PASEBA-1860 file (N, C-alpha, C; in nm, 3 decimals):
! residues 39
1> XXXXXXXX> 15.623/12.197/9.311/15.729/12.130/9.238/15.730/12.170/9.092 ~ 15.614/12.194/9.035/15.608/12.227/8.893/15.690/12.354/8.862 ~ 15.689/12.450/8.953/15.766/12.572/8.932/15.915/12.545/8.926 ~ 15.963/12.457/9.012/16.107/12.425/9.011/16.144/12.347/8.884 ~ 16.058/12.257/8.842/16.082/12.179/8.721/16.083/12.274/8.599 ~ 15.987/12.363/8.593/15.980/12.457/8.483/16.104/12.547/8.478 ~ 16.147/12.596/8.593/16.265/12.681/8.599/16.390/12.606/8.548 ~ 16.404/12.481/8.587/16.519/12.402/8.543/16.519/12.384/8.391
9> XXXXXXXX> 16.403/12.357/8.334/16.393/12.337/8.190/16.411/12.469/8.114 ~ 16.364/12.577/8.171/16.384/12.707/8.106/16.532/12.742/8.101 ~ 16.606/12.704/8.203/16.753/12.730/8.202/16.819/12.652/8.089 ~ 16.756/12.543/8.045/16.810/12.465/7.933/16.760/12.515/7.798 ~ 16.680/12.622/7.801/16.637/12.683/7.676/16.498/12.643/7.629 ~ 16.426/12.562/7.709/16.293/12.523/7.668/16.191/12.627/7.711 ~ 16.079/12.632/7.640/15.972/12.726/7.673/15.844/12.648/7.701 ~ 15.764/12.703/7.790/15.638/12.641/7.827/15.535/12.665/7.718
17> XXXXXXXX> 15.478/12.558/7.666/15.374/12.568/7.565/15.237/12.555/7.629 ~ 15.225/12.465/7.726/15.095/12.441/7.788/15.116/12.384/7.927 ~ 15.027/12.419/8.018/15.029/12.366/8.154/14.890/12.308/8.183 ~ 14.884/12.181/8.212/14.757/12.114/8.238/14.753/12.070/8.383 ~ 14.642/12.096/8.449/14.628/12.056/8.590/14.507/11.965/8.602 ~ 14.526/11.850/8.662/14.420/11.752/8.683/14.431/11.706/8.827 ~ 14.347/11.761/8.914/14.355/11.726/9.055/14.489/11.772/9.112 ~ 14.561/11.677/9.170/14.693/11.707/9.229/14.806/11.699/9.127
25> XXXXXXXX> 14.776/11.658/9.004/14.879/11.638/8.902/14.889/11.759/8.810 ~ 15.011/11.795/8.775/15.036/11.900/8.677/15.123/11.844/8.566 ~ 15.081/11.867/8.442/15.160/11.828/8.326/15.209/11.954/8.258 ~ 15.341/11.960/8.238/15.402/12.073/8.168/15.440/12.028/8.027 ~ 15.393/12.099/7.928/15.427/12.071/7.789/15.528/12.176/7.749 ~ 15.651/12.132/7.722/15.759/12.224/7.687/15.805/12.199/7.544 ~ 15.867/12.299/7.486/15.920/12.284/7.350/16.047/12.365/7.336 ~ 16.122/12.329/7.235/16.239/12.409/7.200/16.189/12.531/7.123
33> XXXXXXX> 16.243/12.647/7.152/16.199/12.767/7.078/16.244/12.758/6.933 ~ 16.162/12.812/6.844/16.201/12.814/6.703/16.298/12.930/6.685 ~ 16.421/12.895/6.654/16.524/12.996/6.641/16.560/13.029/6.499 ~ 16.491/12.964/6.404/16.519/12.992/6.264/16.644/12.924/6.212 ~ 16.698/12.830/6.291/16.817/12.757/6.247/16.777/12.631/6.175 ~ 16.823/12.612/6.054/16.795/12.489/5.981/16.888/12.381/6.035 ~ 16.833/12.263/6.055/16.916/12.161/6.112/16.894/12.034/6.046
END
C-alpha cells in the first residue's frame, strides 16, 4: 500500500524525504519540493 500512497502524492508534486518501517507499519515523510518561489 505504501507504494500506491507514495505514487499518488508524487503526482501531486510531493517528494519522499524519509521512509520509516516499524514491523507491519510504514510511515512516509513527504515534503513540497523547494522551487525557489517566494510565497
